[in-house]
C-alpha positions as CSV (number, residue, x, y, z in Angstrom):
1,M,26.2,80.1,102.8
2,A,23.4,80.4,100.1
3,I,24.6,84.0,99.5
4,L,28.3,82.6,98.2
5,G,26.1,80.4,96.0
6,I,24.9,83.3,94.2
7,F,25.6,83.0,90.2
8,G,27.6,80.0,91.0
9,L,30.2,81.9,92.5
10,G,32.3,80.7,95.3
11,L,34.2,82.7,97.9
12,M,37.5,83.1,96.4
13,E,35.8,84.2,92.9
14,M,33.8,87.1,94.8
15,L,37.0,88.2,96.5
16,I,38.9,88.4,93.1
17,L,35.6,90.2,91.7
18,G,35.5,92.6,94.9
19,V,39.2,93.5,94.2
20,I,39.0,93.8,90.5
21,C,35.9,96.4,91.1
22,M,37.7,98.2,94.3
23,V,40.9,99.1,92.4
24,P,39.5,101.0,89.7
25,L,37.1,103.2,92.3
26,I,40.2,103.7,94.6
27,A,42.3,105.2,91.5
28,G,39.6,107.4,90.7
29,I,39.0,109.0,94.3
30,V,42.7,109.3,94.6
31,V,42.8,111.4,91.2
32,F,40.0,113.4,92.0
33,A,41.5,114.0,95.5
34,T,45.0,115.0,93.8
35,S,43.4,117.3,91.1
36,K,41.5,119.3,93.8
37,S,44.5,120.0,95.6
38,N,46.2,121.1,92.8
39,A,43.6,123.3,91.7
40,S,43.9,125.1,95.1
41,R,47.5,125.8,94.1
42,T,46.8,127.8,91.1
43,I,49.0,131.0,90.9
44,N,46.8,134.0,92.4
45,P,48.4,137.5,91.4
46,N,46.9,139.0,94.6
47,L,48.9,136.8,96.9
48,M,52.7,136.6,98.0
49,P,54.9,134.5,100.2
50,C,55.4,135.6,103.5
51,P,59.0,136.4,104.1
52,D,59.2,134.5,107.3
53,C,56.9,131.5,107.3
54,G,56.1,131.1,103.3
55,I,52.6,130.9,103.3
56,Q,50.4,132.8,100.8
57,I,49.1,136.2,101.9
58,S,47.6,139.2,100.4
59,Q,49.6,141.9,98.9
60,R,47.8,144.4,100.9
61,A,48.3,142.9,104.2
62,A,50.3,144.9,106.9
63,A,51.4,141.9,108.4
64,C,51.3,138.2,108.1
65,P,48.1,136.8,109.8
66,H,50.0,133.4,110.4
67,C,53.3,134.5,111.9
68,G,52.9,138.2,112.3
69,C,55.8,139.2,110.3
70,P,55.2,142.9,109.8
71,L,55.5,143.5,105.7
72,K,58.0,146.1,104.3
73,G,56.8,148.6,101.6
74,H,53.1,148.3,102.8
75,S,51.4,151.6,101.9
76,P,48.3,152.2,104.2
77,E,45.5,153.1,102.0
């Protein structure tokens, strides 16, 4: 119980301070995680959506690696 008396704070004050300190930390983590996922969705001119499943695939692919859909207009190099 001596720990609760540090700086003259009681249990309720320590809980309030803990919540006040955790809210900005959690908000920062959410903002950081959201910005990282948005950055990975940037437009890449080398990719196109698969006509069947819709995932982004290379424009040079002969078939979708996800669903196997053959791509029309593919010219082998």
